[in-house]
N, C-alpha and C positions, 0 to 999 in steps of 0.2 A: 079267361086269362091263359096265356101259353106259358108253361113252366118248364125249364130245363133242370133236370135233377141228376147229380152225380152220386155214385155210391148206391145205386138202386139194387145191387145184388145182396146188400146187407139186409138184416132183419128190419132195421129201422128204415132204411132207404126204400125197401119194397113196400113197407107199410105206408110211407108218405106218398109214394106213387099211387097206390090203390086209393088212399083217402082223397088225394087231389083229384084223381079221375072220377071218383064217386061223387065229388062235389061239383062236377061239371067242367073242370079245367082240362085243357089240352096239355098233355104231359109228354115230354121227350126225355128219355132215360139213356144215359151213356154207360157203356160197358167197356172195360179194358180189353176183354177177350171176345172171340166169336161166341155166340150163344151156346153152341154145342160143346164148348170147352169146359163148361161148369159142371160140377158133379155134386151128388148128394143133396142135402137140404138147399144149398145155394142154387143148384140147377132148378129145383122146384120154384124157388122165389123168382128166378129169372124168367121161367115160363109164365108165372102169374103176371109179372110186369109186362111181358110181351103181349099178353092178352088185352091190356088196358092202355098201353102207352106206345108211342113211336119209339123204336129202338135204334140207337146208333152204336154199332159194334166197333170194337178195336179202336177205342178212343182214349188217348192218353190225356190226363188232366193237364191243362195248359196247352192243349193242342191248338194249332192254327185255325181250326174250324170254329173255335169258340172264343169268346171274349171273357176274361176274368174281370169281374167288377168287385173292387174292394174299397172300403172307406179310405179317404186320404190319410197317408202316413201309416197304413197298415200293410205289413209284409212279413213274411216268415223270418227273415234275418234280424231286423230290429226287435221283433217280438222275442226271438230266441235270446238275443243279447240281454234283454231286460230280465228274462227268466234266469239266465245264468248268473247275472248280478244279484238278483233277489235270493237265489238259493245258495249263492257263494260257491259255485262250482269252479274248479280249476279249468280255465279255457284250454289248456294243453291236453286235457283229458276228455274233450268233447269232439265228436266226429259228426259232421253234417253229411247228408246224402241227398241226391236228387236225380230225377230223370226227365223233368220237363222244365220249360223256361220259367214257370212260376216258382221254381226253386232257386233261381239265380241269386236272390238276395241272401240266401243262406251262405253261398260261396263268397259273397261280397263282405261278409263279417270278418274274413281273415282266418276263420277257424279251419282246422284240417277238414278236408272234404273229399268226397268221392262222387264222381258222375258215373253211374252204373252203366254197364255195357249196352243196355237197351234204351239209353237216354236219347231224347230227340236231338236231331242234328243241330238245331239252333242253340240248344243249351251247350252242347259240346263245343261249338264254335265260340260261344261266349266265355267259356272257362278255359279254353286251350292255353292261354298265356298266363294263367294264374298259378303261381308257385305253390299255393296252398291246396290245390285241387289235383287229386289223383284220378285219372280216367281208367277205370277197370274195364277189362274186356268181358267180364262176367255180368250177367243180368241180375237185377233185383237184389234179393238178400245175399246171393252168392257174391255179388260185386261188393256189398258192404263187408262181408266176411273177408274178402280179398283185401280190402282197404285196411281193415283192422290189423291184418298181418303186415301189410305194406308200411303202416305207421308204427308198428311195434307194439300195438295194444295187446296182442296175444302173448308177447314176452312179459308184459307187466302183470297179466293175470296169472301166468304160470309161476312167476317168481314172488309175487306179492299177494296172491290170493285174489279174490273177486274185486273188481273195481268198485269203489264207493259210489 
């Protein structure tokens, strides 16, 4: 069987790749960065994966090169809405963030959101007209921090203590 595995640089992901390959499966493993960009323990796991699997470097999850397969009715946005309702969170105090098209349903919830600076172009085009989405120029966690300031979450934590 041919298996596509994401998250292969993590401890669990690299274990799955090795176990699947040892069981005779053909494994393709995706990595967000070039193999040489990883450091420390993660670099060692990436090297182990590269020995036993086909490696696809610089691949964003939700990338056009792959098809995301989910059960009917399952998406991040509706799932997050159910979790917010179940936990009783104030929707005005929730921030969603995304960088690939598989995050679009998060922005469709109407919650405050940020498309980070390294988001894929198709996601940026899809959220461009949404009033609830801030498009940061900063990548990853820096973009999320930028959005927290943009929406005033930093003022809330300064004046009222930590967010619940």
